[in-house]
Rosetta silent file (secondary structure, phi, psi, omega in degrees, C-alpha in Angstrom):
SEQUENCE: MVDHSRSPRNCRRLTGANRSAEGFNPLCGDRLRLYLRVSDGVIEDASFEGSGCAISTASASLMTEALKGKTEAQAQALFSGFHALVTGSGAAQAGAPLGKLAVLGGVREFPARVKCATLAWHAMLAALQGSAQPVSTE
SCORE:     score description
SCORE:     0.000 S_00000001
   1 L     0.000  -38.506 -179.199   -4.701   -2.375    0.761 S_00000001
   2 H   -59.261  -41.331  179.627   -8.177   -3.896    0.573 S_00000001
   3 H   -60.958  -41.341 -179.302   -9.732   -0.430    0.685 S_00000001
   4 H   -71.861  -24.566  177.278   -7.602    0.738   -2.250 S_00000001
   5 H   -81.521  -33.701  179.777   -8.540   -2.323   -4.313 S_00000001
   6 H   -82.595  -35.071 -179.908  -12.265   -1.952   -3.634 S_00000001
   7 L  -131.219   72.499 -175.893  -12.376    1.851   -3.831 S_00000001
   8 L   -64.216  140.275  175.360   -9.341    2.916   -5.856 S_00000001
   9 L   -85.756  150.424  174.519   -8.301    6.550   -5.663 S_00000001
  10 L    60.374   28.229  179.228   -7.563    8.515   -8.824 S_00000001
  11 E   -91.618   86.496 -176.929   -9.206    5.894  -11.048 S_00000001
  12 L  -169.490  163.952  172.162  -10.223    8.157  -13.920 S_00000001
  13 L   -76.911  131.412 -176.421   -8.939    9.713  -17.124 S_00000001
  14 L   -88.889  115.102  175.662   -6.918   12.764  -16.136 S_00000001
  15 L   -68.575  132.342  178.254   -7.963   15.951  -17.876 S_00000001
  16 L    83.612   12.133  177.941   -4.914   17.953  -18.875 S_00000001
  17 L   -65.261  138.016  176.556   -2.482   15.033  -18.666 S_00000001
  18 L  -116.889    4.287  173.450    0.713   15.690  -20.602 S_00000001
  19 E  -142.647  143.211  175.338    2.292   12.268  -20.042 S_00000001
  20 E  -157.996  160.367  177.112    0.762    8.812  -20.222 S_00000001
  21 E  -155.910  150.481  178.799    1.729    5.199  -20.674 S_00000001
  22 E  -106.269  141.774  177.363   -0.011    1.889  -21.095 S_00000001
  23 E  -131.711  149.309 -178.308    0.913   -1.228  -19.164 S_00000001
  24 E  -143.281  134.253  175.806   -0.041   -4.875  -19.537 S_00000001
  25 E  -115.092   96.750 -176.699    0.603   -7.935  -17.385 S_00000001
  26 L   -62.263  -27.986 -178.606   -0.071  -10.997  -19.582 S_00000001
  27 L   -63.469  -42.042 -174.714    0.293  -13.391  -16.642 S_00000001
  28 L  -108.341  -18.021 -178.095   -2.668  -11.969  -14.731 S_00000001
  29 L    89.916    6.073  178.291   -4.442   -9.995  -17.467 S_00000001
  30 E   -64.987  137.768  178.191   -3.963   -6.639  -15.736 S_00000001
  31 E  -144.282  131.390  178.516   -4.155   -3.709  -18.151 S_00000001
  32 E  -149.523  160.207  170.774   -3.957   -0.023  -17.302 S_00000001
  33 E  -122.779  127.767  179.707   -3.231    3.415  -18.666 S_00000001
  34 E  -102.586  137.828  178.831   -1.450    5.825  -16.369 S_00000001
  35 E  -120.874  137.032  175.533   -1.876    9.595  -16.739 S_00000001
  36 E  -131.280  144.196  168.269    0.410   12.277  -15.335 S_00000001
  37 E  -114.989  110.957 -176.133    0.278   16.048  -15.388 S_00000001
  38 E  -114.004  131.661  178.158    3.864   17.265  -14.987 S_00000001
  39 E  -136.164  126.611 -179.266    4.826   20.922  -14.756 S_00000001
  40 L    50.773   39.897  175.957    8.364   22.207  -14.250 S_00000001
  41 L    79.482    6.807  179.913    9.515   18.709  -13.290 S_00000001
  42 E  -115.612  134.160  177.214    6.827   18.242  -10.615 S_00000001
  43 E   -79.723  106.887 -178.638    3.984   15.712  -10.843 S_00000001
  44 E   -80.013  -35.359 -179.117    0.938   17.844  -10.170 S_00000001
  45 E  -153.307  155.797 -179.374   -1.608   15.082  -10.636 S_00000001
  46 E  -148.359  143.074  176.504   -1.746   11.369  -11.432 S_00000001
  47 E  -154.462  173.172  178.240   -4.507    8.943  -12.310 S_00000001
  48 E  -150.869  160.160  170.303   -5.106    5.616  -13.991 S_00000001
  49 E  -146.343  154.341 -178.662   -7.835    3.627  -15.666 S_00000001
  50 E   146.792 -163.324  179.716   -8.084    0.017  -16.663 S_00000001
  51 E  -137.323  146.795  179.857   -8.805   -3.350  -15.153 S_00000001
  52 L  -173.663  178.490  178.926   -6.774   -5.656  -13.026 S_00000001
  53 L   -71.290  173.738 -177.571   -6.532   -7.843   -9.991 S_00000001
  54 H   -59.903  -39.907 -178.036   -6.812   -6.479   -6.453 S_00000001
  55 H   -67.977  -44.746  179.611   -3.029   -6.125   -6.056 S_00000001
  56 H   -61.730  -45.499 -179.257   -2.589   -4.270   -9.345 S_00000001
  57 H   -65.467  -45.872  179.548   -5.482   -1.914   -8.606 S_00000001
  58 H   -62.838  -41.784 -179.680   -4.382   -1.213   -5.027 S_00000001
  59 H   -63.108  -44.648  179.199   -0.807   -0.587   -6.125 S_00000001
  60 H   -63.549  -41.104  179.301   -1.895    1.874   -8.841 S_00000001
  61 H   -63.231  -50.015  179.064   -4.194    3.651   -6.395 S_00000001
  62 H   -63.370  -40.111 -179.390   -1.540    3.971   -3.690 S_00000001
  63 H   -63.601  -46.480 -177.983    1.090    5.003   -6.237 S_00000001
  64 H   -63.150  -34.137  175.075   -0.991    7.805   -7.758 S_00000001
  65 H   -65.554  -43.215 -176.271   -1.597    9.207   -4.278 S_00000001
  66 H   -69.522  -28.815 -174.879    2.104    9.027   -3.426 S_00000001
  67 H   -76.005  -27.052 -174.692    3.263   10.686   -6.674 S_00000001
  68 L   -60.433  125.219  179.266    1.347   13.949   -6.328 S_00000001
  69 L    88.258   -3.333 -179.582    3.692   16.817   -5.566 S_00000001
  70 L   -87.381  148.857  171.774    6.841   14.754   -6.157 S_00000001
  71 E   -75.903  166.571  177.513    9.578   15.773   -8.564 S_00000001
  72 H   -60.994  -39.116  178.910   10.429   13.384  -11.366 S_00000001
  73 H   -65.452  -40.291  177.743   13.630   12.455   -9.510 S_00000001
  74 H   -65.387  -37.306  178.718   11.672   11.762   -6.309 S_00000001
  75 H   -64.829  -40.403  178.693    9.219    9.610   -8.289 S_00000001
  76 H   -68.144  -36.646  176.106   12.088    7.577   -9.717 S_00000001
  77 H   -66.807  -37.574  177.366   13.587    7.156   -6.226 S_00000001
  78 H   -64.006  -41.105  175.283   10.162    6.043   -4.980 S_00000001
  79 H   -56.843  -48.848 -177.935   10.067    3.472   -7.790 S_00000001
  80 H   -60.085  -44.590  179.381   13.481    2.144   -6.735 S_00000001
  81 H   -65.508  -42.692  179.616   12.457    1.883   -3.102 S_00000001
  82 H   -66.059  -44.350 -179.783    9.133    0.248   -3.903 S_00000001
  83 H   -60.821  -42.740  177.895   10.718   -2.191   -6.347 S_00000001
  84 H   -62.777  -39.098  179.379   13.317   -3.191   -3.747 S_00000001
  85 H   -62.458  -50.284 -172.876   10.534   -3.694   -1.178 S_00000001
  86 H   -81.180  -20.979  177.590    8.353   -5.977   -3.295 S_00000001
  87 H   -94.343  -13.783 -178.213   11.153   -7.938   -4.904 S_00000001
  88 L    72.502   20.821 -175.586   13.139   -8.349   -1.693 S_00000001
  89 L   -87.703    7.887  178.936   16.234   -7.162   -3.564 S_00000001
  90 L   154.208  174.194  179.958   17.348   -4.766   -0.842 S_00000001
  91 L   -75.164  150.600  174.999   16.200   -2.223    1.662 S_00000001
  92 L   -61.101  143.294 -177.729   14.020    0.671    0.595 S_00000001
  93 L   -65.260  137.620 -178.933   16.116    3.724   -0.141 S_00000001
  94 L   -61.266  -31.182 -177.937   16.454    6.084    2.795 S_00000001
  95 L   -78.155   -4.315 -176.925   15.726    9.062    0.532 S_00000001
  96 L  -133.181   77.486  178.598   12.344    7.683   -0.506 S_00000001
  97 L   -61.494  136.480 -172.490   10.152    6.827    2.484 S_00000001
  98 L   -89.022  -21.846  178.370    7.379    4.514    1.331 S_00000001
  99 H    54.054 -128.561 -177.002    4.656    5.366    3.850 S_00000001
 100 H   -61.822  -22.934 -179.353    1.408    3.589    2.967 S_00000001
 101 H   -63.494  -22.237 -178.637    3.109    1.784    0.078 S_00000001
 102 H   -60.175  -22.205  179.971    4.861   -0.463    2.606 S_00000001
 103 H   -60.136  -24.234 -179.289    1.612   -2.433    2.952 S_00000001
 104 H   -84.877    1.518 -179.264    2.432   -4.102   -0.375 S_00000001
 105 H   -58.869  -30.619 -179.841    5.712   -5.501    0.969 S_00000001
 106 H   -65.036  -15.962 -179.843    4.133   -8.905    1.611 S_00000001
 107 H   -60.620  -27.460 -177.982    3.793   -9.408   -2.155 S_00000001
 108 H   -60.317  -20.438  178.068    7.467  -10.472   -2.242 S_00000001
 109 H   -75.439  -10.264 -178.448    6.356  -13.784   -0.698 S_00000001
 110 L  -128.720   82.233 -172.535    4.395  -14.481   -3.913 S_00000001
 111 H   -50.861  -35.572 -179.943    6.807  -13.945   -6.844 S_00000001
 112 H   -66.617  -24.022 -177.983    4.113  -14.283   -9.513 S_00000001
 113 H   -89.518  -10.632  177.455    2.207  -11.379   -7.921 S_00000001
 114 H   -59.231  -37.374  179.385    5.193   -9.006   -7.890 S_00000001
 115 H   -64.410  -33.025  176.479    4.403   -8.259  -11.536 S_00000001
 116 H   -65.461  -44.784 -176.929    0.882   -7.244  -10.524 S_00000001
 117 H   -69.944  -29.456 -174.871    2.215   -4.856   -7.891 S_00000001
 118 H   -97.900   -4.942 -177.013    4.836   -3.276  -10.156 S_00000001
 119 H   -55.450  -52.995 -178.417    2.818   -2.836  -13.353 S_00000001
 120 H   -61.520  -33.618 -179.094    1.663    0.718  -12.616 S_00000001
 121 H   -67.780  -41.162  176.569    5.177    1.620  -11.498 S_00000001
 122 H   -66.482  -35.713  176.060    6.734    0.503  -14.779 S_00000001
 123 H   -65.100  -37.415  178.441    4.048    2.498  -16.602 S_00000001
 124 H   -62.137  -45.255  178.143    4.977    5.529  -14.493 S_00000001
 125 H   -61.495  -42.583  179.089    8.630    5.265  -15.538 S_00000001
 126 H   -62.639  -40.272  179.073    7.601    4.904  -19.186 S_00000001
 127 H   -64.758  -42.973  179.444    5.353    7.976  -18.915 S_00000001
 128 H   -65.151  -32.344 -179.355    8.149   10.051  -17.370 S_00000001
 129 H   -85.993   -5.323  178.907   10.516    8.933  -20.131 S_00000001
 130 L    74.082   24.004 -178.343    7.959    9.725  -22.842 S_00000001
 131 L   -72.705  130.914  178.783    7.903    6.159  -24.151 S_00000001
 132 L   -88.462  -14.191 -178.072    5.165    5.506  -26.692 S_00000001
 133 L   -82.822  136.225  174.447    5.486    1.721  -26.437 S_00000001
 134 L   -60.988  143.941  176.433    3.235   -0.132  -23.981 S_00000001
 135 E   -93.488  148.819  178.825    5.151   -1.668  -21.097 S_00000001
 136 E  -130.314  149.292  178.312    4.776   -5.320  -20.233 S_00000001
 137 L   -82.788   -2.543  178.619    5.738   -7.221  -17.116 S_00000001
 138 L   -92.420    0.000    0.000    7.087  -10.063  -19.291 S_00000001
């Protein structure tokens, strides 16, 4: 996780993005814009830009790596599994293996930081749904 916070992957404006969403975490001050390029229901590429704490940045970096090549339905299942992992609200879904994302599971021990870890994920859902309103963790 430290590597992804210090050297985030996919931290750039995505040329050719056809979906995007803005997210803001007022508690920590994290702010990001997520970009997706979706074709025939498959996420071909994903990136983000913005500023945030180490957890927010690492989560966005790991998420954008995990989303590439996933269908929209797989991305939503990944969201559900990740959300369950970091909130402690249940086991990760069997249909959505978390891989490297599991490293963020320890965040559930710090409830105030769960919002940092899930910010990019809520932005991803908003982008897939075509929402023009910025998402907030509040």
